[in-house]
N, CA, C and O atoms as a GROMACS GRO file, in nm:
protein
  588
    1MET      N    1   7.795  10.501   8.723
    1MET     CA    2   7.895  10.399   8.691
    1MET      C    3   7.843  10.283   8.671
    1MET      O    4   7.774  10.225   8.754
    2ASN      N    5   7.877  10.231   8.539
    2ASN     CA    6   7.810  10.148   8.466
    2ASN      C    7   7.929   9.973   8.506
    2ASN      O    8   7.908   9.854   8.531
    3GLN      N    9   7.998  10.025   8.497
    3GLN     CA   10   8.120   9.911   8.507
    3GLN      C   11   8.106   9.832   8.626
    3GLN      O   12   8.075   9.892   8.729
    4LYS      N   13   8.130   9.673   8.630
    4LYS     CA   14   8.142   9.630   8.777
    4LYS      C   15   8.256   9.592   8.830
    4LYS      O   16   8.357   9.563   8.765
    5ILE      N   17   8.247   9.589   8.939
    5ILE     CA   18   8.426   9.599   8.963
    5ILE      C   19   8.407   9.449   9.030
    5ILE      O   20   8.302   9.400   9.072
    6ASN      N   21   8.526   9.397   9.028
    6ASN     CA   22   8.536   9.249   9.037
    6ASN      C   23   8.631   9.259   9.170
    6ASN      O   24   8.734   9.326   9.175
    7PHE      N   25   8.579   9.180   9.278
    7PHE     CA   26   8.664   9.140   9.398
    7PHE      C   27   8.710   9.018   9.405
    7PHE      O   28   8.657   8.924   9.346
    8HIS      N   29   8.814   9.008   9.477
    8HIS     CA   30   8.881   8.878   9.490
    8HIS      C   31   8.838   8.802   9.607
    8HIS      O   32   8.893   8.695   9.630
    9PHE      N   33   8.714   8.861   9.709
    9PHE     CA   34   8.678   8.811   9.799
    9PHE      C   35   8.513   8.873   9.854
    9PHE      O   36   8.493   8.994   9.863
   10SER      N   37   8.438   8.803   9.877
   10SER     CA   38   8.321   8.832   9.907
   10SER      C   39   8.264   8.936  10.037
   10SER      O   40   8.153   8.988  10.025
   11THR      N   41   8.335   8.957  10.139
   11THR     CA   42   8.344   9.050  10.220
   11THR      C   43   8.486   9.118  10.248
   11THR      O   44   8.589   9.051  10.244
   12PRO      N   45   8.487   9.234  10.270
   12PRO     CA   46   8.608   9.295  10.316
   12PRO      C   47   8.680   9.233  10.421
   12PRO      O   48   8.798   9.266  10.431
   13ASP      N   49   8.635   9.150  10.502
   13ASP     CA   50   8.670   9.034  10.637
   13ASP      C   51   8.789   8.980  10.577
   13ASP      O   52   8.898   8.960  10.630
   14GLU      N   53   8.746   8.958  10.446
   14GLU     CA   54   8.800   8.832  10.388
   14GLU      C   55   8.953   8.859  10.354
   14GLU      O   56   9.031   8.766  10.332
   15ASN      N   57   8.992   8.997  10.350
   15ASN     CA   58   9.121   9.050  10.277
   15ASN      C   59   9.201   9.068  10.403
   15ASN      O   60   9.153   9.121  10.503
   16LEU      N   61   9.314   9.027  10.397
   16LEU     CA   62   9.402   9.044  10.495
   16LEU      C   63   9.427   9.192  10.533
   16LEU      O   64   9.406   9.248  10.641
   17GLY      N   65   9.476   9.238  10.421
   17GLY     CA   66   9.522   9.405  10.406
   17GLY      C   67   9.419   9.479  10.473
   17GLY      O   68   9.460   9.566  10.550
   18TYR      N   69   9.299   9.466  10.461
   18TYR     CA   70   9.174   9.541  10.493
   18TYR      C   71   9.181   9.523  10.669
   18TYR      O   72   9.177   9.616  10.750
   19LEU      N   73   9.192   9.390  10.697
   19LEU     CA   74   9.187   9.375  10.834
   19LEU      C   75   9.306   9.456  10.880
   19LEU      O   76   9.299   9.521  10.984
   20LEU      N   77   9.405   9.456  10.815
   20LEU     CA   78   9.587   9.507  10.905
   20LEU      C   79   9.525   9.652  10.902
   20LEU      O   80   9.519   9.711  11.010
   21TRP      N   81   9.479   9.716  10.790
   21TRP     CA   82   9.453   9.839  10.773
   21TRP      C   83   9.358   9.879  10.926
   21TRP      O   84   9.410   9.947  11.014
   22GLN      N   85   9.220   9.826  10.936
   22GLN     CA   86   9.154   9.837  11.048
   22GLN      C   87   9.190   9.810  11.166
   22GLN      O   88   9.149   9.868  11.266
   23THR      N   89   9.279   9.708  11.162
   23THR     CA   90   9.328   9.692  11.319
   23THR      C   91   9.419   9.850  11.325
   23THR      O   92   9.400   9.921  11.424
   24THR      N   93   9.503   9.891  11.228
   24THR     CA   94   9.615   9.970  11.266
   24THR      C   95   9.554  10.088  11.333
   24THR      O   96   9.592  10.130  11.442
   25MET      N   97   9.451  10.143  11.257
   25MET     CA   98   9.385  10.258  11.276
   25MET      C   99   9.304  10.227  11.380
   25MET      O  100   9.270  10.333  11.433
   26GLN      N  101   9.253  10.124  11.440
   26GLN     CA  102   9.211  10.118  11.548
   26GLN      C  103   9.291  10.129  11.686
   26GLN      O  104   9.234  10.186  11.779
   27TRP      N  105   9.433  10.073  11.705
   27TRP     CA  106   9.525  10.084  11.747
   27TRP      C  107   9.586  10.239  11.795
   27TRP      O  108   9.598  10.285  11.909
   28GLN      N  109   9.618  10.296  11.670
   28GLN     CA  110   9.671  10.426  11.672
   28GLN      C  111   9.547  10.497  11.745
   28GLN      O  112   9.579  10.535  11.858
   29ARG      N  113   9.412  10.524  11.711
   29ARG     CA  114   9.318  10.588  11.794
   29ARG      C  115   9.336  10.544  11.954
   29ARG      O  116   9.330  10.626  12.046
   30GLN      N  117   9.353  10.430  11.970
   30GLN     CA  118   9.375  10.419  12.108
   30GLN      C  119   9.480  10.461  12.153
   30GLN      O  120   9.476  10.545  12.243
   31MET      N  121   9.581  10.423  12.111
   31MET     CA  122   9.717  10.485  12.151
   31MET      C  123   9.704  10.626  12.202
   31MET      O  124   9.726  10.652  12.320
   32ASN      N  125   9.653  10.758  12.074
   32ASN     CA  126   9.640  10.861  12.065
   32ASN      C  127   9.559  10.911  12.154
   32ASN      O  128   9.585  11.028  12.183
   33ARG      N  129   9.438  10.845  12.226
   33ARG     CA  130   9.372  10.873  12.336
   33ARG      C  131   9.444  10.858  12.462
   33ARG      O  132   9.443  10.954  12.538
   34ALA      N  133   9.506  10.748  12.496
   34ALA     CA  134   9.579  10.750  12.592
   34ALA      C  135   9.680  10.834  12.604
   34ALA      O  136   9.687  10.894  12.711
   35LEU      N  137   9.794  10.864  12.488
   35LEU     CA  138   9.863  10.948  12.516
   35LEU      C  139   9.827  11.160  12.522
   35LEU      O  140   9.891  11.266  12.526
   36ASP      N  141   9.730  11.127  12.521
   36ASP     CA  142   9.642  11.288  12.518
   36ASP      C  143   9.672  11.313  12.683
   36ASP      O  144   9.728  11.420  12.709
   37GLU      N  145   9.650  11.251  12.762
   37GLU     CA  146   9.700  11.269  12.915
   37GLU      C  147   9.828  11.307  12.924
   37GLU      O  148   9.842  11.372  13.027
   38VAL      N  149   9.927  11.297  12.864
   38VAL     CA  150  10.061  11.341  12.858
   38VAL      C  151  10.084  11.456  12.752
   38VAL      O  152  10.197  11.505  12.754
   39GLY      N  153   9.980  11.514  12.646
   39GLY     CA  154   9.963  11.634  12.586
   39GLY      C  155  10.047  11.547  12.449
   39GLY      O  156  10.084  11.608  12.348
   40LEU      N  157  10.065  11.422  12.467
   40LEU     CA  158  10.166  11.372  12.320
   40LEU      C  159  10.044  11.315  12.200
   40LEU      O  160   9.927  11.290  12.229
   41THR      N  161  10.091  11.307  12.090
   41THR     CA  162  10.036  11.239  11.994
   41THR      C  163  10.120  11.106  11.986
   41THR      O  164  10.212  11.084  12.065
   42HIS      N  165  10.085  11.018  11.888
   42HIS     CA  166  10.132  10.875  11.921
   42HIS      C  167  10.234  10.904  11.819
   42HIS      O  168  10.322  10.818  11.817
   43THR      N  169  10.251  11.006  11.727
   43THR     CA  170  10.354  10.979  11.633
   43THR      C  171  10.481  11.067  11.714
   43THR      O  172  10.596  11.026  11.697
   44GLN      N  173  10.460  11.172  11.793
   44GLN     CA  174  10.532  11.236  11.909
   44GLN      C  175  10.620  11.148  11.975
   44GLN      O  176  10.743  11.152  11.981
   45PHE      N  177  10.522  11.053  12.036
   45PHE     CA  178  10.584  10.963  12.105
   45PHE      C  179  10.663  10.892  12.055
   45PHE      O  180  10.771  10.888  12.114
   46VAL      N  181  10.651  10.807  11.932
   46VAL     CA  182  10.756  10.755  11.847
   46VAL      C  183  10.885  10.808  11.832
   46VAL      O  184  10.989  10.744  11.848
   47ILE      N  185  10.875  10.950  11.794
   47ILE     CA  186  10.997  10.998  11.772
   47ILE      C  187  11.079  11.034  11.917
   47ILE      O  188  11.202  11.031  11.920
   48LEU      N  189  10.996  11.069  12.037
   48LEU     CA  190  11.082  11.067  12.111
   48LEU      C  191  11.126  10.942  12.172
   48LEU      O  192  11.236  10.944  12.226
   49ILE      N  193  11.064  10.843  12.172
   49ILE     CA  194  11.104  10.711  12.238
   49ILE      C  195  11.246  10.671  12.138
   49ILE      O  196  11.344  10.622  12.194
   50ALA      N  197  11.248  10.695  12.000
   50ALA     CA  198  11.358  10.683  11.921
   50ALA      C  199  11.464  10.763  11.981
   50ALA      O  200  11.574  10.715  12.009
   51LEU      N  201  11.436  10.869  11.997
   51LEU     CA  202  11.545  10.962  12.036
   51LEU      C  203  11.621  10.929  12.189
   51LEU      O  204  11.741  10.952  12.198
   52ALA      N  205  11.560  10.884  12.285
   52ALA     CA  206  11.573  10.825  12.378
   52ALA      C  207  11.655  10.674  12.365
   52ALA      O  208  11.764  10.636  12.407
   53TRP      N  209  11.572  10.622  12.304
   53TRP     CA  210  11.670  10.442  12.272
   53TRP      C  211  11.820  10.500  12.201
   53TRP      O  212  11.927  10.461  12.249
   54LEU      N  213  11.818  10.574  12.112
   54LEU     CA  214  11.942  10.596  12.034
   54LEU      C  215  12.020  10.673  12.105
   54LEU      O  216  12.139  10.659  12.077
   55SER      N  217  11.984  10.780  12.221
   55SER     CA  218  12.087  10.815  12.349
   55SER      C  219  12.153  10.696  12.416
   55SER      O  220  12.269  10.696  12.457
   56ARG      N  221  12.074  10.600  12.422
   56ARG     CA  222  12.160  10.500  12.515
   56ARG      C  223  12.280  10.499  12.487
   56ARG      O  224  12.363  10.537  12.569
   57ASN      N  225  12.312  10.458  12.370
   57ASN     CA  226  12.434  10.444  12.285
   57ASN      C  227  12.505  10.548  12.232
   57ASN      O  228  12.622  10.526  12.202
   58ALA      N  229  12.441  10.702  12.206
   58ALA     CA  230  12.512  10.774  12.136
   58ALA      C  231  12.539  10.915  12.227
   58ALA      O  232  12.454  10.938  12.313
   59GLU      N  233  12.631  10.994  12.216
   59GLU     CA  234  12.621  11.132  12.270
   59GLU      C  235  12.571  11.225  12.211
   59GLU      O  236  12.526  11.326  12.265
   60ASN      N  237  12.574  11.191  12.048
   60ASN     CA  238  12.469  11.270  11.960
   60ASN      C  239  12.412  11.203  11.865
   60ASN      O  240  12.465  11.116  11.795
   61VAL      N  241  12.257  11.259  11.860
   61VAL     CA  242  12.199  11.175  11.804
   61VAL      C  243  12.144  11.277  11.702
   61VAL      O  244  12.099  11.387  11.736
   62THR      N  245  12.152  11.229  11.562
   62THR     CA  246  12.055  11.332  11.441
   62THR      C  247  11.959  11.295  11.396
   62THR      O  248  11.918  11.182  11.368
   63GLN      N  249  11.901  11.442  11.383
   63GLN     CA  250  11.738  11.418  11.278
   63GLN      C  251  11.752  11.274  11.222
   63GLN      O  252  11.683  11.181  11.264
   64LYS      N  253  11.849  11.259  11.118
   64LYS     CA  254  11.842  11.165  11.041
   64LYS      C  255  11.826  11.019  11.089
   64LYS      O  256  11.771  10.924  11.034
   65GLU      N  257  11.904  11.030  11.231
   65GLU     CA  258  11.920  10.895  11.267
   65GLU      C  259  11.782  10.862  11.316
   65GLU      O  260  11.742  10.748  11.292
   66ILE      N  261  11.687  10.960  11.393
   66ILE     CA  262  11.544  10.937  11.451
   66ILE      C  263  11.475  10.864  11.324
   66ILE      O  264  11.437  10.747  11.322
   67ALA      N  265  11.468  10.957  11.219
   67ALA     CA  266  11.404  10.899  11.111
   67ALA      C  267  11.433  10.778  11.051
   67ALA      O  268  11.337  10.718  11.004
   68ASP      N  269  11.534  10.731  11.042
   68ASP     CA  270  11.575  10.623  11.026
   68ASP      C  271  11.549  10.531  11.116
   68ASP      O  272  11.474  10.441  11.079
   69HIS      N  273  11.594  10.525  11.238
   69HIS     CA  274  11.527  10.435  11.328
   69HIS      C  275  11.379  10.428  11.353
   69HIS      O  276  11.331  10.340  11.424
   70SER      N  277  11.325  10.499  11.307
   70SER     CA  278  11.178  10.539  11.352
   70SER      C  279  11.096  10.482  11.190
   70SER      O  280  10.975  10.464  11.185
   71LYS      N  281  11.149  10.471  11.120
   71LYS     CA  282  11.105  10.439  10.980
   71LYS      C  283  10.987  10.550  10.906
   71LYS      O  284  10.895  10.538  10.825
   72THR      N  285  11.061  10.685  11.005
   72THR     CA  286  10.966  10.794  10.962
   72THR      C  287  11.034  10.912  10.862
   72THR      O  288  11.142  10.969  10.881
   73ASP      N  289  10.914  10.939  10.716
   73ASP     CA  290  10.991  11.029  10.660
   73ASP      C  291  11.045  11.163  10.713
   73ASP      O  292  10.988  11.234  10.795
   74ARG      N  293  11.152  11.185  10.658
   74ARG     CA  294  11.262  11.256  10.751
   74ARG      C  295  11.197  11.406  10.771
   74ARG      O  296  11.208  11.468  10.877
   75MET      N  297  11.124  11.460  10.650
   75MET     CA  298  11.024  11.629  10.676
   75MET      C  299  10.919  11.591  10.779
   75MET      O  300  10.865  11.680  10.844
   76MET      N  301  10.890  11.468  10.797
   76MET     CA  302  10.768  11.453  10.914
   76MET      C  303  10.844  11.471  11.058
   76MET      O  304  10.782  11.532  11.145
   77VAL      N  305  10.976  11.420  11.088
   77VAL     CA  306  11.048  11.394  11.191
   77VAL      C  307  11.084  11.541  11.203
   77VAL      O  308  11.056  11.597  11.309
   78SER      N  309  11.136  11.600  11.116
   78SER     CA  310  11.160  11.767  11.136
   78SER      C  311  11.042  11.851  11.180
   78SER      O  312  11.057  11.927  11.276
   79LYS      N  313  10.939  11.845  11.124
   79LYS     CA  314  10.837  11.898  11.206
   79LYS      C  315  10.775  11.850  11.308
   79LYS      O  316  10.694  11.918  11.371
   80ILE      N  317  10.804  11.722  11.339
   80ILE     CA  318  10.722  11.663  11.488
   80ILE      C  319  10.870  11.737  11.599
   80ILE      O  320  10.843  11.772  11.714
   81LEU      N  321  10.984  11.748  11.557
   81LEU     CA  322  11.098  11.796  11.618
   81LEU      C  323  11.064  11.922  11.652
   81LEU      O  324  11.073  11.967  11.767
   82ARG      N  325  11.012  12.001  11.524
   82ARG     CA  326  11.014  12.145  11.579
   82ARG      C  327  10.879  12.155  11.673
   82ARG      O  328  10.896  12.245  11.756
   83LYS      N  329  10.749  12.092  11.686
   83LYS     CA  330  10.709  12.124  11.775
   83LYS      C  331  10.751  12.043  11.938
   83LYS      O  332  10.705  12.095  12.040
   84LEU      N  333  10.810  11.959  11.946
   84LEU     CA  334  10.854  11.869  12.052
   84LEU      C  335  10.927  11.976  12.117
   84LEU      O  336  10.904  11.995  12.237
   85GLN      N  337  11.027  12.061  12.047
   85GLN     CA  338  11.122  12.187  12.050
   85GLN      C  339  11.002  12.313  12.115
   85GLN      O  340  11.018  12.318  12.237
   86GLU      N  341  10.932  12.375  12.086
   86GLU     CA  342  10.820  12.470  12.109
   86GLU      C  343  10.764  12.402  12.218
   86GLU      O  344  10.696  12.473  12.292
   87ASN      N  345  10.772  12.286  12.247
   87ASN     CA  346  10.699  12.236  12.398
   87ASN      C  347  10.781  12.210  12.480
   87ASN      O  348  10.736  12.177  12.589
   88GLY      N  349  10.920  12.213  12.464
   88GLY     CA  350  11.054  12.225  12.584
   88GLY      C  351  11.060  12.095  12.614
   88GLY      O  352  11.064  12.060  12.732
   89LEU      N  353  11.060  12.005  12.512
   89LEU     CA  354  11.046  11.856  12.544
   89LEU      C  355  11.158  11.825  12.475
   89LEU      O  356  11.203  11.715  12.509
   90ILE      N  357  11.235  11.894  12.368
   90ILE     CA  358  11.364  11.851  12.261
   90ILE      C  359  11.452  12.011  12.278
   90ILE      O  360  11.406  12.125  12.284
   91GLU      N  361  11.611  11.957  12.283
   91GLU     CA  362  11.692  12.105  12.191
   91GLU      C  363  11.734  12.004  12.100
   91GLU      O  364  11.746  11.882  12.103
   92ARG      N  365  11.764  12.141  11.979
   92ARG     CA  366  11.824  12.086  11.882
   92ARG      C  367  11.926  12.179  11.907
   92ARG      O  368  11.900  12.284  11.966
   93LYS      N  369  12.087  12.140  11.853
   93LYS     CA  370  12.191  12.191  11.792
   93LYS      C  371  12.256  12.158  11.730
   93LYS      O  372  12.253  12.036  11.720
   94GLU      N  373  12.349  12.220  11.654
   94GLU     CA  374  12.456  12.201  11.587
   94GLU      C  375  12.516  12.107  11.593
   94GLU      O  376  12.556  12.069  11.703
   95HIS      N  377  12.552  12.018  11.452
   95HIS     CA  378  12.666  11.895  11.492
   95HIS      C  379  12.769  11.955  11.508
   95HIS      O  380  12.781  12.047  11.427
   96ARG      N  381  12.878  11.943  11.602
   96ARG     CA  382  12.998  11.944  11.577
   96ARG      C  383  13.074  11.952  11.463
   96ARG      O  384  13.116  12.058  11.417
   97THR      N  385  13.094  11.843  11.416
   97THR     CA  386  13.167  11.848  11.257
   97THR      C  387  13.103  11.835  11.122
   97THR      O  388  13.171  11.828  11.019
   98ASP      N  389  12.951  11.832  11.123
   98ASP     CA  390  12.900  11.817  11.010
   98ASP      C  391  12.754  11.930  11.020
   98ASP      O  392  12.642  11.897  11.061
   99THR      N  393  12.796  12.069  10.971
   99THR     CA  394  12.711  12.176  10.932
   99THR      C  395  12.593  12.162  10.909
   99THR      O  396  12.518  12.242  10.964
  100ARG      N  397  12.535  12.061  10.825
  100ARG     CA  398  12.414  12.021  10.763
  100ARG      C  399  12.327  11.962  10.865
  100ARG      O  400  12.209  11.998  10.867
  101ALA      N  401  12.369  11.873  10.951
  101ALA     CA  402  12.312  11.791  11.025
  101ALA      C  403  12.284  11.856  11.185
  101ALA      O  404  12.377  11.918  11.237
  102LYS      N  405  12.164  11.843  11.255
  102LYS     CA  406  12.152  11.871  11.385
  102LYS      C  407  12.127  11.731  11.481
  102LYS      O  408  12.068  11.625  11.459
  103CYS      N  409  12.200  11.785  11.592
  103CYS     CA  410  12.155  11.700  11.697
  103CYS      C  411  12.058  11.718  11.802
  103CYS      O  412  12.039  11.822  11.863
  104VAL      N  413  12.008  11.626  11.816
  104VAL     CA  414  11.854  11.604  11.893
  104VAL      C  415  11.898  11.545  12.052
  104VAL      O  416  11.952  11.436  12.071
  105PHE      N  417  11.854  11.666  12.181
  105PHE     CA  418  11.884  11.622  12.304
  105PHE      C  419  11.740  11.623  12.371
  105PHE      O  420  11.670  11.723  12.352
  106LEU      N  421  11.692  11.519  12.446
  106LEU     CA  422  11.579  11.528  12.536
  106LEU      C  423  11.610  11.622  12.689
  106LEU      O  424  11.704  11.622  12.767
  107THR      N  425  11.491  11.691  12.684
  107THR     CA  426  11.527  11.806  12.831
  107THR      C  427  11.509  11.691  12.935
  107THR      O  428  11.494  11.569  12.927
  108ASP      N  429  11.517  11.780  13.030
  108ASP     CA  430  11.445  11.724  13.194
  108ASP      C  431  11.308  11.683  13.148
  108ASP      O  432  11.256  11.572  13.159
  109LYS      N  433  11.255  11.802  13.088
  109LYS     CA  434  11.097  11.821  13.089
  109LYS      C  435  11.046  11.705  13.017
  109LYS      O  436  10.954  11.637  13.060
  110GLY      N  437  11.117  11.679  12.887
  110GLY     CA  438  11.081  11.586  12.784
  110GLY      C  439  11.081  11.452  12.844
  110GLY      O  440  10.997  11.373  12.800
  111ALA      N  441  11.188  11.398  12.967
  111ALA     CA  442  11.244  11.291  12.994
  111ALA      C  443  11.140  11.249  13.072
  111ALA      O  444  11.080  11.142  13.058
  112GLY      N  445  11.118  11.344  13.164
  112GLY     CA  446  10.998  11.316  13.265
  112GLY      C  447  10.856  11.286  13.189
  112GLY      O  448  10.792  11.190  13.231
  113ILE      N  449  10.803  11.362  13.081
  113ILE     CA  450  10.688  11.343  12.990
  113ILE      C  451  10.687  11.211  12.958
  113ILE      O  452  10.593  11.141  12.996
  114LEU      N  453  10.803  11.155  12.877
  114LEU     CA  454  10.800  11.040  12.814
  114LEU      C  455  10.841  10.915  12.928
  114LEU      O  456  10.822  10.796  12.902
  115GLN      N  457  10.873  10.941  13.000
  115GLN     CA  458  10.864  10.851  13.124
  115GLN      C  459  10.725  10.792  13.135
  115GLN      O  460  10.696  10.672  13.133
  116LYS      N  461  10.616  10.931  13.153
  116LYS     CA  462  10.516  10.905  13.206
  116LYS      C  463  10.434  10.847  13.093
  116LYS      O  464  10.326  10.794  13.118
  117ALA      N  465  10.480  10.854  12.969
  117ALA     CA  466  10.419  10.808  12.833
  117ALA      C  467  10.434  10.674  12.810
  117ALA      O  468  10.348  10.595  12.773
  118ILE      N  469  10.552  10.655  12.837
  118ILE     CA  470  10.556  10.503  12.832
  118ILE      C  471  10.504  10.406  12.932
  118ILE      O  472  10.478  10.288  12.909
  119GLU      N  473  10.492  10.467  13.044
  119GLU     CA  474  10.368  10.343  13.161
  119GLU      C  475  10.231  10.370  13.064
  119GLU      O  476  10.158  10.280  13.021
  120ILE      N  477  10.220  10.460  13.049
  120ILE     CA  478  10.098  10.501  12.964
  120ILE      C  479  10.076  10.415  12.834
  120ILE      O  480   9.973  10.348  12.828
  121LYS      N  481  10.140  10.414  12.761
  121LYS     CA  482  10.161  10.320  12.637
  121LYS      C  483  10.135  10.185  12.704
  121LYS      O  484  10.028  10.125  12.692
  122THR      N  485  10.248  10.136  12.781
  122THR     CA  486  10.273  10.014  12.816
  122THR      C  487  10.112   9.939  12.848
  122THR      O  488  10.082   9.824  12.815
  123ARG      N  489  10.031  10.027  12.914
  123ARG     CA  490   9.899   9.978  12.986
  123ARG      C  491   9.814   9.996  12.865
  123ARG      O  492   9.723   9.914  12.877
  124ALA      N  493   9.797  10.069  12.745
  124ALA     CA  494   9.722  10.088  12.687
  124ALA      C  495   9.735   9.969  12.563
  124ALA      O  496   9.638   9.918  12.506
  125ASN      N  497   9.852   9.944  12.541
  125ASN     CA  498   9.914   9.803  12.489
  125ASN      C  499   9.832   9.696  12.519
  125ASN      O  500   9.751   9.630  12.455
  126GLU      N  501   9.876   9.696  12.646
  126GLU     CA  502   9.832   9.574  12.730
  126GLU      C  503   9.649   9.581  12.734
  126GLU      O  504   9.600   9.468  12.725
  127LEU      N  505   9.595   9.640  12.740
  127LEU     CA  506   9.446   9.678  12.710
  127LEU      C  507   9.406   9.644  12.536
  127LEU      O  508   9.308   9.576  12.503
  128PHE      N  509   9.500   9.704  12.444
  128PHE     CA  510   9.424   9.666  12.327
  128PHE      C  511   9.446   9.529  12.280
  128PHE      O  512   9.363   9.483  12.202
  129PHE      N  513   9.554   9.451  12.320
  129PHE     CA  514   9.612   9.291  12.282
  129PHE      C  515   9.556   9.222  12.393
  129PHE      O  516   9.589   9.104  12.389
  130GLU      N  517   9.461   9.258  12.521
  130GLU     CA  518   9.435   9.186  12.587
  130GLU      C  519   9.345   9.022  12.553
  130GLU      O  520   9.334   8.922  12.624
  131ASN      N  521   9.296   9.051  12.430
  131ASN     CA  522   9.216   8.937  12.365
  131ASN      C  523   9.286   8.835  12.286
  131ASN      O  524   9.229   8.735  12.241
  132VAL      N  525   9.415   8.864  12.269
  132VAL     CA  526   9.504   8.799  12.191
  132VAL      C  527   9.570   8.707  12.287
  132VAL      O  528   9.626   8.742  12.392
  133LYS      N  529   9.560   8.593  12.243
  133LYS     CA  530   9.610   8.460  12.365
  133LYS      C  531   9.756   8.427  12.299
  133LYS      O  532   9.845   8.394  12.377
  134GLU      N  533   9.784   8.434  12.167
  134GLU     CA  534   9.883   8.378  12.130
  134GLU      C  535  10.002   8.525  12.094
  134GLU      O  536  10.042   8.545  11.979
  135LYS      N  537  10.028   8.582  12.168
  135LYS     CA  538  10.117   8.720  12.172
  135LYS      C  539  10.206   8.684  12.101
  135LYS      O  540  10.204   8.728  11.986
  136GLN      N  541  10.315   8.594  12.142
  136GLN     CA  542  10.455   8.556  12.070
  136GLN      C  543  10.421   8.526  11.937
  136GLN      O  544  10.511   8.562  11.861
  137GLU      N  545  10.301   8.460  11.866
  137GLU     CA  546  10.278   8.393  11.765
  137GLU      C  547  10.284   8.543  11.653
  137GLU      O  548  10.350   8.562  11.551
  138LEU      N  549  10.175   8.639  11.734
  138LEU     CA  550  10.149   8.748  11.672
  138LEU      C  551  10.270   8.824  11.618
  138LEU      O  552  10.297   8.871  11.508
  139ALA      N  553  10.332   8.817  11.735
  139ALA     CA  554  10.477   8.918  11.731
  139ALA      C  555  10.558   8.833  11.651
  139ALA      O  556  10.653   8.903  11.617
  140LYS      N  557  10.571   8.698  11.596
  140LYS     CA  558  10.626   8.637  11.507
  140LYS      C  559  10.606   8.689  11.351
  140LYS      O  560  10.685   8.716  11.261
  141ILE      N  561  10.458   8.691  11.362
  141ILE     CA  562  10.405   8.710  11.253
  141ILE      C  563  10.419   8.878  11.178
  141ILE      O  564  10.439   8.917  11.062
  142LEU      N  565  10.401   8.935  11.284
  142LEU     CA  566  10.447   9.084  11.253
  142LEU      C  567  10.559   9.143  11.179
  142LEU      O  568  10.570   9.224  11.087
  143LYS      N  569  10.654   9.062  11.265
  143LYS     CA  570  10.827   9.036  11.224
  143LYS      C  571  10.844   9.017  11.094
  143LYS      O  572  10.917   9.082  11.020
  144LEU      N  573  10.776   8.932  11.069
  144LEU     CA  574  10.784   8.853  10.902
  144LEU      C  575  10.724   8.952  10.795
  144LEU      O  576  10.762   8.948  10.678
  145LEU      N  577  10.634   9.036  10.834
  145LEU     CA  578  10.586   9.140  10.771
  145LEU      C  579  10.668   9.250  10.745
  145LEU      O  580  10.665   9.307  10.636
  146ILE      N  581  10.744   9.284  10.840
  146ILE     CA  582  10.833   9.454  10.840
  146ILE      C  583  10.976   9.367  10.749
  146ILE      O  584  11.049   9.431  10.674
  147GLU      N  585  10.991   9.247  10.770
  147GLU     CA  586  11.157   9.205  10.726
  147GLU      C  587  11.172   9.273  10.591
  147GLU      O  588  11.278   9.265  10.529
   0.00000   0.00000   0.00000
């Protein structure tokens, strides 16, 4: 390659996108390591917690609602739900009125594992962010970025 690439920064650490990516990757690795204790990946945890959250206010929660709430691709959600069902953590049933939709329910086993996972995840988050003094300010900035 004879062409010289021009960057708008001297080192990668001067690029906010790079820093955000590195932070995200480190956080995901730590969350996955922590959740391994209960046999979940972080993505499986996100889907289970979305189901539990949505179930607080609705009798029937669909795969689409889980995908929308978790901001996760529908095909990815379907794949994850299949694995969670194989592991006995959820059940999927046909929707009463919409034959195209499937309703998802947390099993007792799933609820027990999710409760343990919530405690594990809380501790892992506290550990990851322990050096951040301005947690409320960081939360405000992150919310600005996802709006």
